[in-house]
C-alpha positions in Angstrom: 41.9 -14.6 51.5 39.3 -12.1 51.6 39.5 -10.7 54.8 39.6 -6.9 55.2 39.6 -6.6 59.0 40.9 -3.2 60.4 42.7 -5.5 63.2 44.9 -6.9 60.7 45.6 -3.8 58.7 48.4 -1.9 60.4 47.8 2.0 61.1 49.5 4.4 58.4 48.3 7.9 57.1 44.4 8.0 58.0 42.7 7.3 54.8 40.8 10.4 54.7 43.9 12.6 54.9 45.5 10.3 52.1 42.8 10.3 49.9 42.8 14.2 50.0 46.7 14.1 49.7 46.2 11.9 46.7 43.5 13.8 45.3 45.5 17.5 45.6 48.6 15.5 44.0 46.7 14.1 41.2 45.2 17.7 40.3 48.6 19.2 40.2 50.4 16.4 38.5 47.5 16.2 35.5 49.2 18.6 33.2 52.4 16.7 33.3 50.6 13.4 33.2 48.7 14.9 30.0 51.8 15.8 28.3 53.8 12.5 29.3 50.7 10.7 27.7 50.9 12.6 24.6 54.6 12.1 23.9 54.1 8.0 24.9 51.4 8.0 22.2 53.8 10.2 19.7 56.7 8.0 20.2 55.5 4.5 20.1 52.4 2.3 18.8 49.8 1.7 21.5 48.0 3.4 24.3 49.0 6.0 26.4 48.5 4.2 29.9 49.4 0.6 31.1 46.6 -1.2 33.1 47.5 -4.2 34.7 45.5 -6.6 37.4 47.6 -6.4 40.8 46.5 -8.2 44.3 45.6 -5.8 46.9 44.3 -5.8 50.5 42.5 -8.6 51.5 44.0 -10.4 48.1 41.5 -8.5 46.2 42.3 -8.0 42.6 42.3 -4.6 41.1 43.7 -2.4 38.0 46.6 -0.7 38.7 47.6 2.3 36.1 50.7 3.5 34.9 52.0 5.6 31.8 53.2 2.8 29.4 57.1 2.9 29.2 57.2 -0.7 27.2 56.4 -1.6 23.5 52.9 -3.6 23.4 53.9 -7.2 23.3 52.2 -10.3 24.2 55.0 -12.1 25.8 58.0 -11.9 27.8 59.0 -12.1 31.5 56.5 -10.3 34.0 59.5 -9.0 35.8 61.4 -6.3 34.0 65.2 -5.7 33.8 67.6 -3.0 33.1 68.4 -3.0 29.3 64.8 -4.8 28.3 64.4 -4.1 24.8 60.9 -3.7 25.3 61.5 -0.7 27.1 61.1 2.4 24.9 63.6 5.3 24.8 60.9 7.6 26.3 59.9 4.8 28.6 63.6 4.4 30.2 63.3 8.3 31.0 59.8 8.0 32.5 61.1 4.7 34.6 64.2 6.4 35.6 62.2 9.6 37.1 59.5 7.5 38.4 56.9 9.6 36.4 55.4 6.7 35.1 53.9 5.9 38.5 52.1 9.2 38.9 48.6 7.8 37.6 48.7 5.4 40.5 47.7 8.6 42.6 44.1 7.7 41.1 44.4 4.3 42.4 45.0 5.8 45.9 41.9 8.1 45.6 40.0 5.0 44.6 40.9 3.2 47.9 42.6 0.5 45.6 46.0 1.7 47.1 47.6 3.7 49.7 50.6 6.4 49.3 52.8 4.2 51.5 52.4 0.3 51.6 53.9 -2.6 50.2 54.3 -2.9 46.5 51.4 -5.0 44.7 52.1 -8.1 42.8 50.5 -9.7 39.6 48.5 -12.8 40.5 51.0 -15.2 39.2 53.5 -14.1 41.9 51.1 -14.1 45.1 50.2 -17.1 47.4 47.4 -15.9 49.6 47.7 -19.2 51.8 51.3 -18.3 53.0 51.2 -16.7 56.3 53.7 -14.1 55.0 51.5 -13.2 52.3 48.6 -13.0 54.6 50.4 -10.3 56.6 51.7 -8.4 53.5 48.2 -8.4 52.1 46.6 -7.2 55.5 47.3 -3.5 54.4 46.7 -1.6 51.1 49.4 -1.8 48.7 51.4 1.5 48.2 53.2 3.7 45.8 56.1 3.7 47.7 57.5 2.0 50.9 61.0 1.7 52.9 61.6 -1.5 50.8 61.2 0.2 47.6 63.9 2.7 48.7 66.3 0.1 49.6 66.0 -1.6 46.5 65.5 1.2 44.1 67.7 -0.2 41.4 66.0 -3.7 41.4 66.3 -3.8 37.7 69.9 -3.9 37.9 69.6 -7.0 40.0 67.0 -8.5 37.8 69.3 -8.0 34.7 72.4 -9.6 36.4 70.2 -12.7 36.7 69.9 -12.9 32.9 67.6 -15.5 31.4 66.8 -16.7 35.0 65.5 -13.5 35.9 62.1 -14.8 36.7 63.4 -17.7 38.9 65.8 -15.3 40.9 62.9 -12.9 41.4 60.5 -16.0 42.8 63.1 -17.9 44.7 65.3 -15.1 46.1 64.5 -11.6 45.7 60.6 -11.7 46.5 61.1 -13.7 49.6 63.5 -11.1 51.0 61.0 -8.3 50.0 58.3 -10.1 51.6 60.5 -10.4 54.9 61.3 -6.6 54.9 57.3 -5.8 54.0 56.5 -7.6 57.2 59.1 -6.1 59.5 58.1 -2.5 58.3 54.6 -3.3 59.0 55.4 -4.2 62.4 56.5 -1.1 63.4 54.3 1.2 60.9 52.7 4.4 62.0 51.5 7.6 60.5 54.5 9.4 61.3 56.9 6.6 59.7 54.9 6.9 56.7 55.3 10.4 56.5 59.0 9.9 56.5 59.0 7.4 53.9 57.2 9.9 51.4 59.8 12.5 52.2 62.5 10.0 51.7 60.9 8.9 48.5 61.1 12.5 47.2 64.9 12.6 48.2 65.6 9.3 46.4 63.9 10.5 43.1 66.1 13.7 43.4 69.1 11.9 44.6 69.0 8.3 43.3 72.6 7.6 43.8 71.5 7.7 47.7 69.9 4.2 47.1 71.5 1.1 45.5 70.1 -2.2 47.1 72.9 -3.2 49.4 71.6 -6.0 51.4 69.4 -7.8 48.8 70.6 -11.4 47.4 72.3 -11.1 44.4 72.1 -13.6 41.4 74.2 -16.6 41.6 77.6 -16.0 39.9 77.6 -12.4 40.9 78.8 -9.8 43.6 76.7 -9.0 46.2 75.5 -5.2 45.9 77.4 -3.2 48.0 78.0 0.1 46.3 77.3 2.9 48.8 73.8 2.4 49.9 72.4 4.9 52.4 69.4 4.1 54.3 67.3 7.3 52.9 
């Protein structure tokens, strides 16, 4: 699928405004990103930034940028669980605070991503022939979205799946995420996306407000129901 039609793309924050906001945010965040990058290089071997191919709007691939939070390795699951020994001590702080996501503002400036939209997946987890995937891929992927707010502690669910984390992700967690992405896109509007940005700030400042209630738990574990509030 390569269609990039405005008719298929739900309306969010206007692209010119979004690019301006992302550019301003990147300018403000540059000193923090630079400091974090220096700390990443100083505390573990490897580059400061993590680059990975993801699938964007219209099923087009693009390179996503993050601050590196894991040790450089050539093997291991593509989904990361809490307690993954590949994550560095500094990386745990960056992931918990979401500071590792700041370089994605450059992806927004470039037009690869939106501030708000379904999170982009790696090619191995995408099926462009699926009607549900076609719906999700009709929009630019985003740095945040309502599903991310509901599933802030995704790594805990994956950790509970143990060695079956990739199977659990493919067969149970990702299908539920896709359904929720599609529902979000049906009612998407500029005002709602602004609300998601505001609630994302709250979720970063007060992470206990979101816990993943309502998402499928791995077999043999109790469903998550520990005080989730829709933020």
